[in-house]
PDB file of N, CA, C and O in Angstrom:
ATOM      1  N   UNK A   1     -33.756   2.512 -46.667  1.00  0.00           N
ATOM      2  CA  UNK A   1     -32.289   2.011 -47.154  1.00  0.00           C
ATOM      3  C   UNK A   1     -31.158   2.337 -46.003  1.00  0.00           C
ATOM      4  O   UNK A   1     -31.142   3.534 -45.716  1.00  0.00           O
ATOM      5  N   UNK A   2     -30.226   1.545 -45.293  1.00  0.00           N
ATOM      6  CA  UNK A   2     -29.299   1.889 -44.464  1.00  0.00           C
ATOM      7  C   UNK A   2     -28.964   2.366 -44.726  1.00  0.00           C
ATOM      8  O   UNK A   2     -29.226   2.320 -45.928  1.00  0.00           O
ATOM      9  N   UNK A   3     -27.902   3.616 -44.429  1.00  0.00           N
ATOM     10  CA  UNK A   3     -26.534   3.899 -45.158  1.00  0.00           C
ATOM     11  C   UNK A   3     -25.526   2.746 -44.347  1.00  0.00           C
ATOM     12  O   UNK A   3     -25.626   2.168 -43.265  1.00  0.00           O
ATOM     13  N   UNK A   4     -24.655   2.732 -45.294  1.00  0.00           N
ATOM     14  CA  UNK A   4     -23.445   1.767 -45.242  1.00  0.00           C
ATOM     15  C   UNK A   4     -22.250   2.664 -44.474  1.00  0.00           C
ATOM     16  O   UNK A   4     -22.006   3.866 -44.579  1.00  0.00           O
ATOM     17  N   UNK A   5     -21.468   1.422 -43.500  1.00  0.00           N
ATOM     18  CA  UNK A   5     -20.327   2.332 -42.848  1.00  0.00           C
ATOM     19  C   UNK A   5     -19.274   1.779 -43.489  1.00  0.00           C
ATOM     20  O   UNK A   5     -19.205   0.623 -43.907  1.00  0.00           O
ATOM     21  N   UNK A   6     -18.261   2.832 -43.575  1.00  0.00           N
ATOM     22  CA  UNK A   6     -17.023   1.938 -44.069  1.00  0.00           C
ATOM     23  C   UNK A   6     -15.953   1.390 -43.242  1.00  0.00           C
ATOM     24  O   UNK A   6     -15.729   1.873 -42.132  1.00  0.00           O
ATOM     25  N   UNK A   7     -15.346   0.513 -43.660  1.00  0.00           N
ATOM     26  CA  UNK A   7     -14.566   0.010 -42.510  1.00  0.00           C
ATOM     27  C   UNK A   7     -13.311   0.858 -41.988  1.00  0.00           C
ATOM     28  O   UNK A   7     -12.582   1.307 -42.872  1.00  0.00           O
ATOM     29  N   UNK A   8     -12.880   1.207 -40.296  1.00  0.00           N
ATOM     30  CA  UNK A   8     -12.113   2.211 -40.991  1.00  0.00           C
ATOM     31  C   UNK A   8     -10.399   1.713 -40.781  1.00  0.00           C
ATOM     32  O   UNK A   8     -10.438   0.538 -40.419  1.00  0.00           O
ATOM     33  N   UNK A   9      -9.553   1.988 -40.838  1.00  0.00           N
ATOM     34  CA  UNK A   9      -8.200   1.528 -41.016  1.00  0.00           C
ATOM     35  C   UNK A   9      -7.429   2.235 -39.413  1.00  0.00           C
ATOM     36  O   UNK A   9      -7.588   3.277 -38.778  1.00  0.00           O
ATOM     37  N   UNK A  10      -6.709   1.212 -39.288  1.00  0.00           N
ATOM     38  CA  UNK A  10      -5.496   1.508 -38.148  1.00  0.00           C
ATOM     39  C   UNK A  10      -4.819   3.080 -38.907  1.00  0.00           C
ATOM     40  O   UNK A  10      -4.620   3.439 -40.068  1.00  0.00           O
ATOM     41  N   UNK A  11      -4.635   3.663 -37.653  1.00  0.00           N
ATOM     42  CA  UNK A  11      -3.561   4.620 -37.977  1.00  0.00           C
ATOM     43  C   UNK A  11      -2.422   4.306 -38.185  1.00  0.00           C
ATOM     44  O   UNK A  11      -2.015   3.429 -37.423  1.00  0.00           O
ATOM     45  N   UNK A  12      -1.482   4.786 -39.166  1.00  0.00           N
ATOM     46  CA  UNK A  12      -0.237   4.686 -38.852  1.00  0.00           C
ATOM     47  C   UNK A  12       0.488   5.051 -37.749  1.00  0.00           C
ATOM     48  O   UNK A  12       0.015   5.894 -36.987  1.00  0.00           O
ATOM     49  N   UNK A  13       1.752   4.466 -37.499  1.00  0.00           N
ATOM     50  CA  UNK A  13       2.469   4.927 -36.432  1.00  0.00           C
ATOM     51  C   UNK A  13       2.912   6.118 -36.518  1.00  0.00           C
ATOM     52  O   UNK A  13       3.133   6.820 -35.532  1.00  0.00           O
ATOM     53  N   UNK A  14       3.106   6.506 -37.817  1.00  0.00           N
ATOM     54  CA  UNK A  14       4.337   7.821 -37.793  1.00  0.00           C
ATOM     55  C   UNK A  14       2.939   9.112 -37.885  1.00  0.00           C
ATOM     56  O   UNK A  14       3.140  10.304 -37.652  1.00  0.00           O
ATOM     57  N   UNK A  15       2.206   8.801 -38.091  1.00  0.00           N
ATOM     58  CA  UNK A  15       0.741  10.087 -37.658  1.00  0.00           C
ATOM     59  C   UNK A  15       1.135  10.070 -36.486  1.00  0.00           C
ATOM     60  O   UNK A  15       1.869  10.970 -36.076  1.00  0.00           O
ATOM     61  N   UNK A  16       0.681   8.895 -35.573  1.00  0.00           N
ATOM     62  CA  UNK A  16      -0.113   8.647 -34.340  1.00  0.00           C
ATOM     63  C   UNK A  16       1.625   9.434 -33.668  1.00  0.00           C
ATOM     64  O   UNK A  16       1.771  10.606 -33.320  1.00  0.00           O
ATOM     65  N   UNK A  17       2.380   8.667 -33.668  1.00  0.00           N
ATOM     66  CA  UNK A  17       3.664  10.128 -33.350  1.00  0.00           C
ATOM     67  C   UNK A  17       3.661  11.404 -33.374  1.00  0.00           C
ATOM     68  O   UNK A  17       3.896  12.161 -32.432  1.00  0.00           O
ATOM     69  N   UNK A  18       3.359  11.699 -34.597  1.00  0.00           N
ATOM     70  CA  UNK A  18       3.754  13.011 -35.034  1.00  0.00           C
ATOM     71  C   UNK A  18       2.175  13.795 -34.122  1.00  0.00           C
ATOM     72  O   UNK A  18       2.334  14.622 -33.224  1.00  0.00           O
ATOM     73  N   UNK A  19       1.058  13.425 -34.485  1.00  0.00           N
ATOM     74  CA  UNK A  19       0.598  13.521 -33.063  1.00  0.00           C
ATOM     75  C   UNK A  19       0.766  13.974 -31.470  1.00  0.00           C
ATOM     76  O   UNK A  19       0.256  14.919 -30.868  1.00  0.00           O
ATOM     77  N   UNK A  20       1.631  12.987 -31.042  1.00  0.00           N
ATOM     78  CA  UNK A  20       2.199  13.172 -29.811  1.00  0.00           C
ATOM     79  C   UNK A  20       3.155  14.215 -29.846  1.00  0.00           C
ATOM     80  O   UNK A  20       3.062  15.274 -29.227  1.00  0.00           O
ATOM     81  N   UNK A  21       3.917  13.931 -30.468  1.00  0.00           N
ATOM     82  CA  UNK A  21       4.831  14.911 -30.509  1.00  0.00           C
ATOM     83  C   UNK A  21       4.043  16.626 -30.570  1.00  0.00           C
ATOM     84  O   UNK A  21       4.150  17.537 -29.749  1.00  0.00           O
ATOM     85  N   UNK A  22       3.453  16.591 -31.550  1.00  0.00           N
ATOM     86  CA  UNK A  22       2.826  17.872 -31.260  1.00  0.00           C
ATOM     87  C   UNK A  22       1.823  18.320 -29.986  1.00  0.00           C
ATOM     88  O   UNK A  22       1.967  19.423 -29.460  1.00  0.00           O
ATOM     89  N   UNK A  23       1.028  17.585 -29.637  1.00  0.00           N
ATOM     90  CA  UNK A  23       1.009  17.863 -28.107  1.00  0.00           C
ATOM     91  C   UNK A  23       2.026  18.279 -27.004  1.00  0.00           C
ATOM     92  O   UNK A  23       1.887  19.184 -26.181  1.00  0.00           O
ATOM     93  N   UNK A  24       3.372  17.193 -27.204  1.00  0.00           N
ATOM     94  CA  UNK A  24       4.319  17.440 -26.099  1.00  0.00           C
ATOM     95  C   UNK A  24       4.988  19.093 -26.565  1.00  0.00           C
ATOM     96  O   UNK A  24       5.654  19.712 -25.735  1.00  0.00           O
ATOM     97  N   UNK A  25       4.818  19.464 -27.445  1.00  0.00           N
ATOM     98  CA  UNK A  25       5.484  20.438 -27.672  1.00  0.00           C
ATOM     99  C   UNK A  25       5.066  21.443 -27.155  1.00  0.00           C
ATOM    100  O   UNK A  25       5.694  22.435 -26.782  1.00  0.00           O
ATOM    101  N   UNK A  26       3.866  21.200 -27.109  1.00  0.00           N
ATOM    102  CA  UNK A  26       2.741  22.440 -26.591  1.00  0.00           C
ATOM    103  C   UNK A  26       2.921  22.424 -25.441  1.00  0.00           C
ATOM    104  O   UNK A  26       2.894  23.467 -24.787  1.00  0.00           O
ATOM    105  N   UNK A  27       3.219  20.878 -24.733  1.00  0.00           N
ATOM    106  CA  UNK A  27       3.208  21.211 -23.207  1.00  0.00           C
ATOM    107  C   UNK A  27       4.584  22.186 -22.681  1.00  0.00           C
ATOM    108  O   UNK A  27       4.756  23.094 -21.867  1.00  0.00           O
ATOM    109  N   UNK A  28       5.455  21.392 -23.694  1.00  0.00           N
ATOM    110  CA  UNK A  28       7.148  22.020 -23.709  1.00  0.00           C
ATOM    111  C   UNK A  28       6.672  24.151 -23.102  1.00  0.00           C
ATOM    112  O   UNK A  28       6.849  24.879 -22.125  1.00  0.00           O
ATOM    113  N   UNK A  29       5.902  24.237 -24.781  1.00  0.00           N
ATOM    114  CA  UNK A  29       5.547  25.636 -24.796  1.00  0.00           C
ATOM    115  C   UNK A  29       5.275  26.220 -23.657  1.00  0.00           C
ATOM    116  O   UNK A  29       6.050  27.034 -23.154  1.00  0.00           O
ATOM    117  N   UNK A  30       3.591  25.704 -22.851  1.00  0.00           N
ATOM    118  CA  UNK A  30       2.930  25.772 -21.637  1.00  0.00           C
ATOM    119  C   UNK A  30       4.068  26.018 -20.376  1.00  0.00           C
ATOM    120  O   UNK A  30       4.017  27.024 -19.669  1.00  0.00           O
ATOM    121  N   UNK A  31       4.773  25.287 -20.259  1.00  0.00           N
ATOM    122  CA  UNK A  31       6.038  25.497 -19.351  1.00  0.00           C
ATOM    123  C   UNK A  31       6.784  26.391 -19.769  1.00  0.00           C
ATOM    124  O   UNK A  31       7.253  27.134 -18.906  1.00  0.00           O
ATOM    125  N   UNK A  32       7.046  26.568 -20.783  1.00  0.00           N
ATOM    126  CA  UNK A  32       8.492  27.476 -20.337  1.00  0.00           C
ATOM    127  C   UNK A  32       7.240  29.392 -20.227  1.00  0.00           C
ATOM    128  O   UNK A  32       7.254  30.313 -19.410  1.00  0.00           O
ATOM    129  N   UNK A  33       6.663  29.220 -21.093  1.00  0.00           N
ATOM    130  CA  UNK A  33       6.070  30.556 -21.396  1.00  0.00           C
ATOM    131  C   UNK A  33       4.863  30.630 -20.090  1.00  0.00           C
ATOM    132  O   UNK A  33       4.395  31.751 -19.890  1.00  0.00           O
ATOM    133  N   UNK A  34       4.459  29.719 -19.389  1.00  0.00           N
ATOM    134  CA  UNK A  34       3.397  29.801 -18.298  1.00  0.00           C
ATOM    135  C   UNK A  34       4.288  29.708 -16.962  1.00  0.00           C
ATOM    136  O   UNK A  34       4.600  30.784 -16.453  1.00  0.00           O
ATOM    137  N   UNK A  35       4.617  28.816 -16.500  1.00  0.00           N
ATOM    138  CA  UNK A  35       4.768  27.954 -15.011  1.00  0.00           C
ATOM    139  C   UNK A  35       6.246  28.403 -15.325  1.00  0.00           C
ATOM    140  O   UNK A  35       6.612  27.624 -14.445  1.00  0.00           O
ATOM    141  N   UNK A  36       7.376  28.921 -15.754  1.00  0.00           N
ATOM    142  CA  UNK A  36       8.623  28.979 -15.847  1.00  0.00           C
ATOM    143  C   UNK A  36       8.517  30.636 -15.602  1.00  0.00           C
ATOM    144  O   UNK A  36       8.655  31.012 -14.438  1.00  0.00           O
ATOM    145  N   UNK A  37       8.330  31.429 -16.416  1.00  0.00           N
ATOM    146  CA  UNK A  37       8.183  32.926 -16.244  1.00  0.00           C
ATOM    147  C   UNK A  37       7.408  33.078 -14.992  1.00  0.00           C
ATOM    148  O   UNK A  37       7.942  33.801 -14.150  1.00  0.00           O
ATOM    149  N   UNK A  38       6.253  32.549 -14.682  1.00  0.00           N
ATOM    150  CA  UNK A  38       5.556  33.523 -13.673  1.00  0.00           C
ATOM    151  C   UNK A  38       5.965  32.336 -12.139  1.00  0.00           C
ATOM    152  O   UNK A  38       5.225  32.216 -11.163  1.00  0.00           O
ATOM    153  N   UNK A  39       6.856  31.848 -12.271  1.00  0.00           N
ATOM    154  CA  UNK A  39       6.725  31.367 -11.206  1.00  0.00           C
ATOM    155  C   UNK A  39       5.999  30.343 -10.178  1.00  0.00           C
ATOM    156  O   UNK A  39       6.073  30.192  -8.959  1.00  0.00           O
ATOM    157  N   UNK A  40       5.185  29.639 -11.319  1.00  0.00           N
ATOM    158  CA  UNK A  40       4.591  28.456 -10.803  1.00  0.00           C
ATOM    159  C   UNK A  40       5.122  27.590 -10.762  1.00  0.00           C
ATOM    160  O   UNK A  40       4.524  26.649 -10.241  1.00  0.00           O
ATOM    161  N   UNK A  41       6.384  27.362 -11.208  1.00  0.00           N
ATOM    162  CA  UNK A  41       6.931  26.197 -10.859  1.00  0.00           C
ATOM    163  C   UNK A  41       7.238  25.824  -9.041  1.00  0.00           C
ATOM    164  O   UNK A  41       7.364  24.629  -8.774  1.00  0.00           O
ATOM    165  N   UNK A  42       7.373  27.092  -7.581  1.00  0.00           N
ATOM    166  CA  UNK A  42       7.124  27.072  -6.776  1.00  0.00           C
ATOM    167  C   UNK A  42       6.245  26.303  -6.245  1.00  0.00           C
ATOM    168  O   UNK A  42       6.385  25.383  -5.439  1.00  0.00           O
ATOM    169  N   UNK A  43       5.528  26.635  -6.631  1.00  0.00           N
ATOM    170  CA  UNK A  43       3.575  25.335  -5.944  1.00  0.00           C
ATOM    171  C   UNK A  43       3.824  24.240  -6.874  1.00  0.00           C
ATOM    172  O   UNK A  43       2.873  23.491  -7.101  1.00  0.00           O
ATOM    173  N   UNK A  44       4.965  24.014  -7.464  1.00  0.00           N
ATOM    174  CA  UNK A  44       4.358  22.265  -7.783  1.00  0.00           C
ATOM    175  C   UNK A  44       5.675  21.533  -7.630  1.00  0.00           C
ATOM    176  O   UNK A  44       6.779  21.694  -8.149  1.00  0.00           O
ATOM    177  N   UNK A  45       5.054  20.430  -6.493  1.00  0.00           N
ATOM    178  CA  UNK A  45       5.980  19.779  -5.876  1.00  0.00           C
ATOM    179  C   UNK A  45       6.939  18.321  -6.588  1.00  0.00           C
ATOM    180  O   UNK A  45       6.418  17.205  -6.613  1.00  0.00           O
ATOM    181  N   UNK A  46       8.256  18.551  -7.083  1.00  0.00           N
ATOM    182  CA  UNK A  46       9.144  17.914  -7.396  1.00  0.00           C
ATOM    183  C   UNK A  46       9.284  18.140  -9.031  1.00  0.00           C
ATOM    184  O   UNK A  46       9.418  17.311  -9.930  1.00  0.00           O
ATOM    185  N   UNK A  47       9.189  19.762  -9.072  1.00  0.00           N
ATOM    186  CA  UNK A  47       9.404  20.754 -10.504  1.00  0.00           C
ATOM    187  C   UNK A  47      11.152  20.956 -10.309  1.00  0.00           C
ATOM    188  O   UNK A  47      11.846  21.376  -9.383  1.00  0.00           O
ATOM    189  N   UNK A  48      11.426  20.466 -11.586  1.00  0.00           N
ATOM    190  CA  UNK A  48      12.400  21.156 -11.366  1.00  0.00           C
ATOM    191  C   UNK A  48      12.727  22.165 -13.031  1.00  0.00           C
ATOM    192  O   UNK A  48      12.364  21.522 -14.016  1.00  0.00           O
ATOM    193  N   UNK A  49      13.085  22.995 -13.225  1.00  0.00           N
ATOM    194  CA  UNK A  49      13.597  24.070 -14.101  1.00  0.00           C
ATOM    195  C   UNK A  49      14.270  23.795 -14.841  1.00  0.00           C
ATOM    196  O   UNK A  49      15.398  23.566 -14.405  1.00  0.00           O
ATOM    197  N   UNK A  50      14.079  23.631 -16.378  1.00  0.00           N
ATOM    198  CA  UNK A  50      15.028  23.802 -17.525  1.00  0.00           C
ATOM    199  C   UNK A  50      16.079  21.682 -17.167  1.00  0.00           C
ATOM    200  O   UNK A  50      17.270  21.451 -17.379  1.00  0.00           O
ATOM    201  N   UNK A  51      15.242  20.881 -16.745  1.00  0.00           N
ATOM    202  CA  UNK A  51      15.636  19.751 -16.394  1.00  0.00           C
ATOM    203  C   UNK A  51      14.156  18.163 -16.557  1.00  0.00           C
ATOM    204  O   UNK A  51      13.144  18.172 -15.857  1.00  0.00           O
ATOM    205  N   UNK A  52      14.365  17.394 -17.270  1.00  0.00           N
ATOM    206  CA  UNK A  52      13.160  16.491 -17.463  1.00  0.00           C
ATOM    207  C   UNK A  52      12.722  15.795 -15.781  1.00  0.00           C
ATOM    208  O   UNK A  52      13.425  14.961 -15.212  1.00  0.00           O
ATOM    209  N   UNK A  53      11.702  16.245 -15.332  1.00  0.00           N
ATOM    210  CA  UNK A  53      11.161  15.665 -14.338  1.00  0.00           C
ATOM    211  C   UNK A  53       9.397  14.921 -14.477  1.00  0.00           C
ATOM    212  O   UNK A  53       8.732  14.521 -15.432  1.00  0.00           O
ATOM    213  N   UNK A  54       9.177  15.011 -13.127  1.00  0.00           N
ATOM    214  CA  UNK A  54       8.205  13.784 -13.125  1.00  0.00           C
ATOM    215  C   UNK A  54       6.805  14.801 -13.615  1.00  0.00           C
ATOM    216  O   UNK A  54       5.806  14.154 -13.929  1.00  0.00           O
ATOM    217  N   UNK A  55       6.741  15.694 -13.660  1.00  0.00           N
ATOM    218  CA  UNK A  55       5.768  16.674 -14.249  1.00  0.00           C
ATOM    219  C   UNK A  55       6.143  15.808 -15.923  1.00  0.00           C
ATOM    220  O   UNK A  55       5.415  15.009 -16.511  1.00  0.00           O
ATOM    221  N   UNK A  56       7.090  16.164 -16.215  1.00  0.00           N
ATOM    222  CA  UNK A  56       7.462  15.538 -17.709  1.00  0.00           C
ATOM    223  C   UNK A  56       6.825  14.396 -17.817  1.00  0.00           C
ATOM    224  O   UNK A  56       5.677  14.216 -18.222  1.00  0.00           O
ATOM    225  N   UNK A  57       7.591  13.631 -17.446  1.00  0.00           N
ATOM    226  CA  UNK A  57       7.247  12.314 -17.315  1.00  0.00           C
ATOM    227  C   UNK A  57       5.468  12.436 -17.603  1.00  0.00           C
ATOM    228  O   UNK A  57       5.039  12.185 -18.730  1.00  0.00           O
ATOM    229  N   UNK A  58       4.734  12.750 -16.728  1.00  0.00           N
ATOM    230  CA  UNK A  58       3.162  12.652 -16.074  1.00  0.00           C
ATOM    231  C   UNK A  58       2.550  12.980 -17.697  1.00  0.00           C
ATOM    232  O   UNK A  58       1.612  12.386 -18.228  1.00  0.00           O
ATOM    233  N   UNK A  59       3.340  14.052 -18.275  1.00  0.00           N
ATOM    234  CA  UNK A  59       2.544  14.788 -19.350  1.00  0.00           C
ATOM    235  C   UNK A  59       2.920  13.861 -21.014  1.00  0.00           C
ATOM    236  O   UNK A  59       2.177  13.864 -21.995  1.00  0.00           O
ATOM    237  N   UNK A  60       3.977  13.300 -20.920  1.00  0.00           N
ATOM    238  CA  UNK A  60       3.818  12.272 -21.783  1.00  0.00           C
ATOM    239  C   UNK A  60       2.876  11.264 -21.747  1.00  0.00           C
ATOM    240  O   UNK A  60       1.844  11.073 -22.391  1.00  0.00           O
ATOM    241  N   UNK A  61       3.445  10.646 -20.848  1.00  0.00           N
ATOM    242  CA  UNK A  61       2.261   9.725 -20.448  1.00  0.00           C
ATOM    243  C   UNK A  61       1.143  10.092 -20.515  1.00  0.00           C
ATOM    244  O   UNK A  61       0.384   9.239 -20.977  1.00  0.00           O
ATOM    245  N   UNK A  62       0.714  10.983 -20.256  1.00  0.00           N
ATOM    246  CA  UNK A  62      -1.062  11.524 -20.157  1.00  0.00           C
ATOM    247  C   UNK A  62      -1.337  11.387 -22.004  1.00  0.00           C
ATOM    248  O   UNK A  62      -1.806  10.373 -22.521  1.00  0.00           O
ATOM    249  N   UNK A  63      -0.931  12.618 -22.769  1.00  0.00           N
ATOM    250  CA  UNK A  63      -0.548  12.668 -24.221  1.00  0.00           C
ATOM    251  C   UNK A  63      -0.495  11.494 -25.005  1.00  0.00           C
ATOM    252  O   UNK A  63      -1.050  11.352 -26.094  1.00  0.00           O
ATOM    253  N   UNK A  64       0.152  10.707 -24.446  1.00  0.00           N
ATOM    254  CA  UNK A  64       0.551   9.105 -25.178  1.00  0.00           C
ATOM    255  C   UNK A  64      -0.981   8.416 -25.152  1.00  0.00           C
ATOM    256  O   UNK A  64      -1.552   7.997 -26.159  1.00  0.00           O
ATOM    257  N   UNK A  65      -1.407   8.393 -24.090  1.00  0.00           N
ATOM    258  CA  UNK A  65      -2.696   7.643 -23.363  1.00  0.00           C
ATOM    259  C   UNK A  65      -3.640   7.941 -24.394  1.00  0.00           C
ATOM    260  O   UNK A  65      -4.202   7.128 -25.128  1.00  0.00           O
ATOM    261  N   UNK A  66      -3.815   9.734 -24.376  1.00  0.00           N
ATOM    262  CA  UNK A  66      -4.966  10.437 -25.087  1.00  0.00           C
ATOM    263  C   UNK A  66      -4.758  10.050 -26.457  1.00  0.00           C
ATOM    264  O   UNK A  66      -5.642   9.439 -27.056  1.00  0.00           O
ATOM    265  N   UNK A  67      -3.341  10.439 -27.168  1.00  0.00           N
ATOM    266  CA  UNK A  67      -3.281  10.103 -28.377  1.00  0.00           C
ATOM    267  C   UNK A  67      -3.862   8.672 -29.029  1.00  0.00           C
ATOM    268  O   UNK A  67      -4.673   8.616 -29.954  1.00  0.00           O
ATOM    269  N   UNK A  68      -3.078   7.171 -28.124  1.00  0.00           N
ATOM    270  CA  UNK A  68      -3.584   6.052 -28.753  1.00  0.00           C
ATOM    271  C   UNK A  68      -5.044   5.788 -28.475  1.00  0.00           C
ATOM    272  O   UNK A  68      -5.540   4.739 -28.886  1.00  0.00           O
ATOM    273  N   UNK A  69      -6.020   6.974 -27.573  1.00  0.00           N
ATOM    274  CA  UNK A  69      -6.711   6.417 -27.441  1.00  0.00           C
ATOM    275  C   UNK A  69      -7.652   6.921 -28.780  1.00  0.00           C
ATOM    276  O   UNK A  69      -8.456   6.118 -29.253  1.00  0.00           O
ATOM    277  N   UNK A  70      -7.526   8.150 -29.307  1.00  0.00           N
ATOM    278  CA  UNK A  70      -8.078   8.801 -30.260  1.00  0.00           C
ATOM    279  C   UNK A  70      -7.998   8.359 -31.489  1.00  0.00           C
ATOM    280  O   UNK A  70      -8.853   8.321 -32.373  1.00  0.00           O
ATOM    281  N   UNK A  71      -6.607   7.940 -31.472  1.00  0.00           N
ATOM    282  CA  UNK A  71      -5.956   7.721 -32.867  1.00  0.00           C
ATOM    283  C   UNK A  71      -6.196   6.055 -32.920  1.00  0.00           C
ATOM    284  O   UNK A  71      -5.542   5.594 -33.856  1.00  0.00           O
ATOM    285  N   UNK A  72      -6.619   5.466 -32.506  1.00  0.00           N
ATOM    286  CA  UNK A  72      -6.611   3.686 -32.396  1.00  0.00           C
ATOM    287  C   UNK A  72      -7.979   3.372 -33.524  1.00  0.00           C
ATOM    288  O   UNK A  72      -8.934   4.120 -33.733  1.00  0.00           O
ATOM    289  N   UNK A  73      -7.825   2.618 -33.867  1.00  0.00           N
ATOM    290  CA  UNK A  73      -8.393   1.915 -35.202  1.00  0.00           C
ATOM    291  C   UNK A  73      -9.510   1.049 -34.587  1.00  0.00           C
ATOM    292  O   UNK A  73      -9.303   0.199 -33.720  1.00  0.00           O
ATOM    293  N   UNK A  74     -10.824   1.369 -35.163  1.00  0.00           N
ATOM    294  CA  UNK A  74     -12.092   0.665 -34.598  1.00  0.00           C
ATOM    295  C   UNK A  74     -12.296  -0.350 -35.128  1.00  0.00           C
ATOM    296  O   UNK A  74     -12.183  -0.325 -36.354  1.00  0.00           O
ATOM    297  N   UNK A  75     -12.821  -2.165 -34.237  1.00  0.00           N
ATOM    298  CA  UNK A  75     -12.913  -3.097 -34.656  1.00  0.00           C
ATOM    299  C   UNK A  75     -13.700  -3.046 -35.772  1.00  0.00           C
ATOM    300  O   UNK A  75     -14.461  -2.079 -35.793  1.00  0.00           O
ATOM    301  N   UNK A  76     -13.760  -3.892 -36.835  1.00  0.00           N
ATOM    302  CA  UNK A  76     -14.878  -3.780 -38.156  1.00  0.00           C
ATOM    303  C   UNK A  76     -15.682  -5.275 -37.605  1.00  0.00           C
ATOM    304  O   UNK A  76     -15.127  -6.343 -37.345  1.00  0.00           O
ATOM    305  N   UNK A  77     -17.133  -4.955 -37.530  1.00  0.00           N
ATOM    306  CA  UNK A  77     -17.979  -5.923 -37.169  1.00  0.00           C
ATOM    307  C   UNK A  77     -18.248  -7.130 -38.641  1.00  0.00           C
ATOM    308  O   UNK A  77     -18.997  -8.099 -38.516  1.00  0.00           O
TER     309      UNK A  77
END
């Protein structure tokens, strides 16, 4: 007898947003404790200390894509 697969449900939007926000907060914490503290921003083109910059937007887009791919619902055959 083959095991039956349960149908998967799409993850609610609030859960996806909470996951994205958690990862973005991790990015901000990394920026403040590593990049800003040790002066790595000098080696990052277009980085602005304490302001929204292209690195932040890139991190938001990448994290949004990763969360979307990991938490999307799978098609049930």
